[in-house]
C-alpha positions in Angstrom: 13.7 -31.6 -29.6 15.9 -28.7 -30.6 13.9 -26.1 -28.9 14.7 -27.5 -25.5 18.4 -26.8 -26.0 17.6 -23.1 -26.0 16.4 -23.3 -22.3 18.6 -22.2 -19.5 19.5 -24.8 -16.8 17.0 -23.1 -14.4 14.3 -23.3 -17.1 14.9 -26.9 -17.6 14.5 -27.5 -13.8 11.2 -25.5 -13.9 10.1 -27.3 -17.0 10.8 -30.9 -15.4 8.8 -29.9 -12.3 6.1 -28.3 -14.4 5.6 -31.8 -16.0 4.7 -33.3 -12.6 1.6 -31.1 -12.3 2.9 -28.8 -9.6 1.3 -25.2 -9.4 3.4 -22.1 -9.3 3.4 -21.9 -5.5 4.6 -25.4 -5.1 7.3 -24.8 -8.0 8.4 -21.8 -6.2 8.7 -23.6 -2.8 10.5 -26.6 -4.3 13.1 -24.4 -6.1 13.5 -21.8 -3.3 12.5 -18.9 -5.5 9.6 -16.3 -5.8 6.4 -17.3 -7.4 6.7 -14.4 -9.7 10.1 -15.7 -10.8 8.4 -19.1 -11.6 5.8 -17.3 -13.7 8.6 -15.5 -15.6 10.5 -18.8 -16.3 7.2 -20.5 -17.4 6.5 -17.6 -19.7 9.9 -18.1 -21.3 9.6 -21.9 -21.6 6.3 -21.5 -23.3 7.9 -18.9 -25.7 11.1 -20.8 -26.3 9.4 -24.1 -26.8 6.8 -22.5 -29.1 3.9 -23.7 -27.1 0.8 -21.7 -26.5 0.0 -22.6 -22.8 1.7 -23.9 -19.7 -0.3 -27.1 -20.0 1.3 -27.7 -23.4 4.6 -27.0 -22.1 3.9 -29.6 -19.2 3.1 -32.1 -21.8 6.5 -31.4 -23.6 8.1 -31.8 -20.2 6.4 -35.2 -19.7 7.3 -36.4 -23.2 10.8 -35.1 -23.1 11.7 -36.0 -19.6 14.6 -38.2 -20.5 16.2 -35.6 -22.5 15.5 -32.9 -19.8 16.6 -34.9 -16.8 20.2 -35.1 -16.2 19.9 -37.3 -12.9 21.2 -40.7 -13.8 19.6 -41.9 -10.5 16.2 -40.8 -11.6 14.4 -44.2 -11.5 10.9 -42.9 -12.1 12.1 -40.3 -14.8 9.2 -38.3 -13.2 9.1 -36.6 -9.8 6.7 -38.3 -7.4 3.1 -37.1 -7.5 2.1 -34.1 -5.3 -0.4 -35.0 -2.5 -3.0 -32.4 -2.5 -5.2 -31.7 0.5 -8.9 -31.4 -0.3 -10.9 -29.1 2.0 -14.1 -30.8 3.1 -17.3 -29.0 2.1 -18.7 -26.4 4.3 -21.5 -27.6 6.3 
């Protein structure tokens, strides 16, 4: 996909993680950057890949993972799923 080649290295990193279903806060924590920086990267990614939403960009990430991931040791070709804590309903 030619549009992926227009992404910076950091945008490619963000896109790969976006494809795993992480939210902005988790992405920021994983990458060691501010949440608003993540939002800026995602906006750039959506624009450069000519998508309309972050969800569409995440789908692109999942479909193009092999092209995006430069880690030859990546066995799953997708990051491990995130465990989310569910708050018990209020009594």
